[in-house]
C-alpha positions in Angstrom: 179.7 -6.8 84.3 181.1 -4.5 86.4 179.7 -2.8 90.0 180.3 0.8 89.6 177.7 1.0 92.5 180.1 0.3 95.1 182.9 3.0 94.2 182.5 6.7 93.5 182.8 9.5 91.2 185.0 12.4 92.6 183.7 14.8 90.0 180.2 14.7 91.8 179.5 17.9 94.0 176.6 18.0 96.3 174.5 21.2 97.2 172.4 21.5 100.2 169.3 23.5 99.7 167.5 22.6 102.9 167.0 26.4 104.1 166.4 28.0 100.8 163.9 25.3 99.4 163.0 24.5 102.8 161.8 28.4 103.6 159.2 27.9 101.0 157.5 25.6 103.6 157.3 28.1 106.4 158.1 31.7 104.6 161.8 31.3 105.4 161.1 31.7 108.9 163.8 29.4 110.5 165.4 30.3 113.5 169.3 31.2 113.5 169.9 28.4 115.5 168.3 26.0 113.0 170.1 27.6 110.3 173.2 27.3 112.4 172.5 23.9 112.8 172.2 22.9 109.1 175.3 25.2 108.2 177.5 22.9 110.8 176.4 19.8 109.5 177.1 20.8 106.2 180.6 21.5 107.1 180.7 18.4 109.4 179.3 16.5 106.6 181.9 17.4 103.7 179.0 18.9 101.5 180.2 21.1 98.6 177.8 23.9 98.8 174.8 25.0 101.1 172.1 27.5 99.4 170.8 29.7 102.6 168.0 31.2 100.8 167.0 33.9 98.0 167.9 37.1 97.1 164.1 38.3 97.1 163.2 42.3 96.4 161.5 43.8 99.1 159.1 45.8 96.7 157.9 42.3 95.8 157.9 40.5 99.4 156.4 42.1 102.4 159.1 41.8 105.1 156.3 41.7 107.8 155.1 38.3 106.1 158.6 36.6 105.5 161.7 35.6 107.1 165.3 36.8 106.5 166.6 34.1 104.3 163.8 35.2 101.8 166.3 38.4 101.5 169.5 36.9 102.7 170.9 40.5 103.8 174.8 40.2 103.9 174.7 41.0 107.7 171.9 38.2 108.4 174.1 35.7 106.4 177.4 36.6 108.4 175.5 36.4 111.9 175.2 32.6 111.2 179.0 31.9 109.2 180.8 34.7 110.2 183.4 35.0 107.5 182.6 31.1 106.6 186.1 30.2 107.6 185.5 26.8 106.0 185.7 24.8 102.7 181.7 25.1 102.3 180.7 27.3 99.8 177.5 29.6 100.2 174.8 30.1 97.8 171.8 32.2 97.1 169.0 31.7 94.7 167.8 34.7 92.7 164.7 34.3 91.0 163.9 36.1 87.5 161.1 38.6 87.9 161.5 38.5 91.8 164.9 40.2 92.9 166.4 43.4 92.4 169.7 42.0 90.8 171.4 44.7 90.0 171.4 46.6 93.4 171.1 43.5 96.1 173.9 41.1 95.1 176.8 43.0 96.2 180.1 42.2 94.5 182.0 39.5 95.6 184.3 41.4 97.4 181.9 42.6 99.5 180.2 38.9 100.1 180.6 36.1 102.0 178.6 34.4 99.4 180.8 32.0 96.6 177.6 31.0 94.1 174.6 32.6 92.2 171.9 30.4 91.1 169.9 32.1 88.5 166.3 30.4 88.3 164.1 31.3 85.4 161.1 30.0 82.9 162.0 29.6 79.4 160.2 33.0 78.8 162.3 34.9 81.3 165.3 33.9 79.5 166.4 37.4 78.6 166.2 38.8 81.7 168.1 35.3 83.2 171.2 36.4 80.7 171.7 39.6 81.8 171.4 38.6 85.3 174.0 35.5 84.9 176.5 38.2 83.4 175.9 40.7 86.1 176.6 37.8 88.7 179.9 36.8 86.6 181.3 40.5 86.6 180.7 40.6 90.0 182.9 37.7 90.7 180.6 35.0 91.7 180.3 31.5 90.1 176.8 30.9 88.5 174.6 28.3 87.7 171.5 28.5 85.5 168.2 26.6 86.9 165.7 26.5 84.0 162.3 25.5 86.0 159.4 23.5 85.0 161.6 21.7 82.0 158.6 19.2 82.1 156.1 22.0 80.6 159.0 23.6 78.2 158.7 22.9 74.6 161.4 21.4 72.8 162.1 23.9 70.8 162.3 26.7 73.3 164.4 24.4 75.3 166.9 23.9 72.7 167.2 27.5 72.0 167.7 28.2 75.8 170.4 26.0 76.2 172.0 26.8 73.0 172.1 30.6 74.4 173.1 29.6 78.1 176.1 27.8 77.2 177.8 30.8 75.8 177.2 32.4 78.7 179.9 32.2 81.7 177.6 29.6 83.9 179.4 26.7 85.2 176.6 24.6 85.8 172.8 23.7 84.1 170.6 22.2 86.5 167.9 20.0 85.1 164.9 21.0 87.4 162.0 18.7 87.7 159.8 21.6 89.4 156.3 19.6 89.5 158.2 16.1 90.4 156.3 14.7 87.6 158.8 13.2 85.6 160.3 9.4 85.2 163.9 7.9 84.9 163.2 8.5 81.0 162.6 11.8 80.9 165.8 12.5 83.2 167.6 10.4 81.4 166.8 12.1 77.8 167.1 15.7 79.3 170.3 15.2 80.9 171.9 13.9 77.6 170.5 16.7 75.9 171.7 19.2 78.2 175.3 17.6 78.3 175.1 17.7 74.4 174.6 21.4 74.4 177.2 22.0 77.5 180.1 19.8 76.7 181.6 21.8 74.2 181.6 24.7 76.6 182.6 22.7 79.7 179.3 23.1 81.6 178.5 20.8 84.1 174.8 19.5 84.2 172.9 19.7 87.9 169.9 17.9 88.9 167.2 19.6 91.2 164.5 16.5 91.9 160.9 17.1 93.7 159.5 14.1 95.5 155.7 14.4 94.3 156.0 10.7 92.9 158.6 9.2 95.7 161.0 9.9 92.9 163.4 12.4 93.9 166.4 10.4 95.0 166.1 7.7 92.4 165.8 10.5 89.7 168.7 11.9 90.8 170.5 8.8 90.4 169.1 8.2 87.1 170.8 11.6 86.5 174.2 10.6 87.9 174.4 7.9 86.1 174.0 9.7 82.7 176.4 12.4 83.4 175.2 14.8 85.8 178.1 15.9 88.4 175.9 18.4 90.4 173.3 17.2 92.7 170.9 19.1 95.1 169.6 17.4 98.0 167.8 18.5 101.4 168.0 17.3 105.1 164.7 14.8 105.8 163.8 15.8 102.2 162.6 19.4 103.5 161.4 21.4 100.5 158.2 23.1 98.7 155.5 20.5 99.1 156.2 17.2 98.5 160.0 18.0 99.3 163.0 17.1 97.5 165.8 14.4 97.4 166.7 13.5 100.9 170.5 14.4 101.9 170.5 11.3 104.0 169.6 8.9 100.7 172.1 10.8 98.6 175.3 11.1 100.5 175.0 7.3 101.6 174.7 6.4 97.6 177.4 8.3 96.7 180.3 6.8 98.9 182.5 9.2 98.4 184.7 8.9 101.9 184.6 12.8 102.1 181.1 12.9 102.9 180.0 11.9 106.5 176.8 10.5 107.5 176.6 10.9 110.9 176.2 14.5 111.4 173.6 14.1 108.8 171.5 11.6 111.3 172.1 13.8 114.1 170.7 16.9 112.1 167.7 14.6 111.7 167.3 14.0 115.1 168.1 17.3 116.8 166.4 19.5 113.7 164.5 18.0 111.5 162.3 15.7 113.6 161.1 18.5 116.0 160.4 20.4 112.9 157.9 17.7 111.9 155.6 18.7 114.7 154.7 22.3 113.3 155.5 21.9 109.5 154.0 19.8 106.7 155.6 18.5 103.8 156.5 14.9 102.1 155.2 13.1 99.5 151.6 13.2 100.3 148.5 12.0 97.7 147.9 15.3 96.9 151.1 16.0 95.7 151.5 12.5 94.2 148.7 13.6 91.9 150.1 17.2 90.9 152.9 15.2 90.1 151.1 12.8 88.0 149.1 15.4 86.2 152.4 17.5 85.7 151.0 20.7 87.6 152.5 23.0 89.7 151.8 21.9 93.7 149.9 25.0 94.5 146.6 23.6 94.6 147.8 20.5 97.0 150.1 23.3 99.0 146.5 24.9 99.3 144.5 21.8 100.7 147.2 20.8 102.9 147.5 24.2 104.8 143.7 24.1 105.3 142.9 21.3 108.2 139.6 21.2 106.6 140.3 20.0 103.3 143.5 18.3 104.2 143.7 14.6 103.4 140.5 14.4 101.6 141.9 12.6 98.7 139.2 11.6 96.4 137.7 15.0 96.9 141.2 16.6 95.5 141.2 13.8 92.6 137.9 15.0 91.4 139.3 18.3 91.6 142.4 17.5 89.3 140.2 15.8 86.8 138.0 19.2 86.6 141.1 21.3 86.0 143.2 19.2 83.9 
């Protein structure tokens, strides 16, 4: 018997999506000081990538309702990072159907960004392929995030993977959008993605949500079975139940390039104060949407309404009715 958990795998790279996924909690209205704090923390902690937000199209999202990290204009990003003279690579996500990608994704030579992540549901595959090709031709590294994999039909998922591995993406991520998956499902999907991807030198990533308090363990499971790209956020900040906590992930990975001290100071100085005004984490309402394999929108709705929040039995009855 061996003890691989006391060593580390150098091929694993970590992406921080605190600002991008966390922005779904507050309509992307983070202060510059907060974003800059996360950016400096990622640099000091040795994190490989930081996803600073979305490239949302203003024809879909009202500028008066959303903060700058919903749109990630070049001038806003550079206000935080300058020319990013650090090893940290910067990323944005472009959502299929919600992005004017032909115009808003600038050529790499005109941008401080390094990585474009294309997020899409299975039925949006044709446009996603065009978005991937466009970002690649503009000079970026490109990853593909197939959202809500737990709801995809197997024949459709296989077809999507067969097409995706022939595109210029470097990574395909297993995305547990609803926080509904268990270890066995993560293992199955990671192995499936690798089966398609290995012949084309594609890496596999994991993006886990914490509805059933399994985001960290499911991320470990993905790594065990060959995923070399992992998403995490400071204090697990993210939509609804949140994501895999960065402080746990970096501690688990044991790679000496990762430094935990900056992470815990960021929790103290930035994330703890944020909890006074923002609500996230694996509350019982999110447990239920995870168990029922449902989008957390209903749970988000009741958590946002003080008169409905924490009425767990009533929410259970609602889920039973909607099932």
